[in-house]
N, C-alpha and C positions, 0 to 999 in steps of 0.2 A: 382591487379597485371597484369591481362590480359588487362585491359584498358590502364594501363601505357605502356605495351609493344606495343600496337597498336599506342598509341600517339608518343612513341619514334620513331617507324618505320616511321610514317608519317612526322616527323620532320627531318628524316635523309637527310642530304644534297646530291645533285647529284654528280656523280663521275666525276673526271677530268683525261684525259688521258695525259701521258707524255712518252717520250722515254728514256730508259736506256740500254746502250750498244746495241742499234739497236733493242731493244724489246719494245713493247708497254706495259706500265704498268699503273695501276689505283690507284687513291687515292681520298679521300674526305677531304674537308676543311670546318671548321665552326668556328665562333666566333671571338673575338679579345682579344688580351692580351698576356702574356707569352706563348711561344710555347710548346705544349704537343704532342708527337708523340706516337701513338698507334699501336702496332704490334700484329697481330693475331698469332694463332698456326696452327697445322695440320688440313688440310681440312677447314681452316678458310677463312675469308675475313673481310674487314673492317665493312661490314654490320652484318654478322651472329655473329661476336664476339663483336662488339661495338655499336650495334644499339641503346642500351639504354644509353650508356656512352657519345657518341659524343654530343648529344643534352644537357646532364646535365653539362658537363664540359665546353661547349661552352659559357656559361653564364659569364664566368671569364677568359677564356683562348682561344688562337688560337689552335684549335684541328686539328690534321692531322691523318687520318686513311689510312694506306698504305696497299695495296694489294701486298704481296710479289710475286716475279717472279715465275710463275708456279701455283699460287693459286689465289682464288678470281677472280676478273675481269682482272688480268693481264695475259699476254701471257704465253703459256705453251711450250717453245722451247725444243726441244730434244737434241740439241747440247751444252748444258750446264751441269755442274756437280752441282746438287742441294746439298747445305750444309748450315750449320750455318754461316760459313765464307762468303759464296756468299750473303746470305741475309743481313749479317752485312755490307758487302761493299755497297749493294744497299741502305741500310738505311743511311750509312754515306754520300754517294753521294747525296741522297734525301735531307738531312739536309743542306748540303752545297749549293745546287742548288734552293731549293724551300722554305727555311725557313729564318727567319731573323738572324742576327748574335747573337742575345740573346741566352744564354745557354738554351737548351731545357730540358724538363722532358720527360723521356722515360718510357712508360708503356707497358708491355707485357703480353700476356696470354699463358700458356702451354710452348711450345718451343719457342715462341715469347718472353717469359721472359728471356730465355737463350740469345736470340739475344740482348735483351735489356742490359743485363749485359756485354755482349762482346762489345757492342757499346759504353757503358759507359767506359769500360777499354780502348778502342782504343782512345776515345775522350781525356781522361785523359793524354794518353801516348803522344799526339801531343799538349798538352797545351790548349785544348778547353774542359774543363770538363763540364759534364752535371750538371744540378741543383739537380736532384734526379732520382731514378729509382723505378718504381712500378712494382709489379709482381702479377698475378693472376694464383695461382696453377702452380707454376713454374715446368716445366718438367726436367727430368735429362738429356735429350738430344733430338736430332732430332728423334731418334728411341730407342728401348730397347737395343741396343748394348752397350749403355753406362752402363748398369747394371754391366758388367764385369769390366769396367773402375773404377766404385765405389769401388770395392774391392781393387783395387790397391791404390785408395786414402785413404781407411780405413788403409791399411798397413803403408802408409806414415805417416798418423796421429799417429798411435800407435808408430811408431819408434820416433816420437818427443815427446812421453810422453803424447799426447793429448787423453783424455778419449773419445773413440767412441764405438758404439755397436760392439760386436764381429763379425769378419769376417766370411763370409760363409765357411762352410766346403768343403773339397775337392769334395765329391759327389754332393753337391749343385752346385758348380761351374761347374762340368762336366755336370749336368743336364741343367743348364742355357745355357751353350755352345751348347749343343745339340739342344735345343728348337730354339736358334738363328740360327743355321745352317739350321734347317728345315724351318724357316721363310725365310731365303735367297734362299733356293731351290725353295720354293713355289712362291715367289714373283718376282724371275727372270725369271719365265715362263710367257711371256707376254700373250700368248693364254689364260692361266688360269685366269690372272687378267682381261682380256677382258671379259671372261665367267662370272666372279664374278660381274663385273660391269653390264653387260647385265641382269643378273639374279636378283641382289640385289638393284641396284640403281633406285628404284622406290619410288614414294612419300609415300606409305603406309610403305615399309620397313625402309625408313630414319626416318619417324615420330616415328615408333616403337622403333628403335634403340636409338634416341635421348631421348624419354621418359623413356626407361628402363635403359639406361646406362650412360646418360649424365646429364639430368635434374632431379631436385627434383620436381619441379612444372610443371606438364604436360601442363598447360594452356599457359606456355611460348613458347611451340613448335608450333607456328603458321604457316599457309600456306606459308607466305612469307619467313619464316626461312627455311622450308623445300625446297622451291624452290631454295633458294640461295645455300644450300648445293648441291642440284642436278645439279646446273649450272656448278659445277666443272668438271662434266663428260660429258658435251655437245659434246666436241670432244673426244670421247673415246680413240682413239689411242694416242692422246697427253696426256690425263689423266692417262693412263696406264703407260706411261714412267715416269711421274712425281712421281706417287704413287710408282712405282717400285724403283726409286732411294731413295725416302725418307725412305722406309723400309729397303733397302739393302745397302746404302752408309754408310760411317763412321758416327756415332752418334754425332761427334762434341766434343768440350770441355765440361768439366763438370762445372756446376754453381758454385760449391764451389771455384774453382781456380780464376774465374773472380771476385767473390764477395770478396775474400781475397786480391785481387789486388787493390781494391778500398779503398779510405780513410775511416777510421772508423767513421769520422764525416759526411760522405756523407748521405743525407736522403734516406733511403730505406724503402719502404712500401711492406709488404707481406700480400696478402689477400688469404685465402684459404677456399674452400668449404669443410665442415666436412664430406660429404658423397661422396667424389670424389673416384670413383673406378678405374679411369684411372691413376691418379697421387695422391695416397692416402696421406693424411696429416700426417699419421704415418711413411711414407717412409723416406729414407735418406735426401732427399731435404728439406721436411717439417720440419724434426727434426733439420737439420743444421740451418734453418733461425729462428726457434723458439728460439734455443740456442744462436744465434747471437743477437736477440732482447733482450734477458735476460742480455747479456754481453754489448751491445752497445746502449747507448740511442738514437743515430740516426736512428737505425733500428727498425721498428715497425711491429708487427705480429698480424694480426687480423683473427679469425676463425669465419665464419658465417655458417648458415645453408643453404647449396647449394651443387650442384654437381660440375662437372668439369668446368663449366663456370659460376662462381659466380657472375660476373657483369651483366649477362643476366638472370640468374636464380633467383636471389634476388636483382633486380636493385635498389630499394630504400635504402636498407642497404648498398650495395656496393657503390653507388654514394655518399651516405652521408659520408662514410669513405674516399672516394677519394677527395670530395671537402674540408673536414676538413684538411686532409693531404696537399692538394695543397695550402691551404691559409697560411700555415706555412713554406712552402718551398721556 
């Protein structure tokens, strides 16, 4: 595993810069064949999220790994409102301007999976459907504020006679609301965020956090991976504003609604790490897509032994699943 991680990192393509709405953004490109767009999630980049995936898929496809505005090697402007919608617009423009006219396959990780679903929904609405959507540990939203939206979704499902898990009780909703209000209060204090970054954005702390909370295989947490995560905070003032907005802005649409709007026969692959503590497989999103896979043949659900980043935590298994799925899409 360790040797493969190093090989994948060595084979990772160099970044290319482009301008979107006046801001410098970054992406990588590798391979030839049908287009595949890879979208990272929170604190992610094309490298730290897809360093093992890009070389593997480039054998049969043209693979694009995009750094979302505010993250990775892309600019971190303070005069924009960061949201799932903003990044969906960035991705839609990127597809039009930088890829072929051939319908793409979109694969996302964490809230990048939600962006992939929203992008697929937009493409379908304008008559340019994607070929398929892949998701690695799909997040419920840009932040945990969507936990309250999930309760509204459950109520709507129950009203339609659809069997879903019981809704949270009143005291549980009040507790969730209080926690979210506390998060807002904390992360809206820029001085406090700056202090947190100054104190905790060190190689030792990042390595420890990744090994304890994100990865199952500690050998995958290499020096270049840690350095890439740390690069997000190179400009602390800019990083503080990006993180503040990600934690406190609206969480965006729910993945259920975007998935329900897509055709039943659209190929959807869901890969989930079984020990993910950040987006548990037993949560509402994992349950929804597992049930969808049981009901719709075009949706496939794969559970593998990994943490929150299964494609990097267990790259051999995840890449084998991705390659097999891509061959049939």
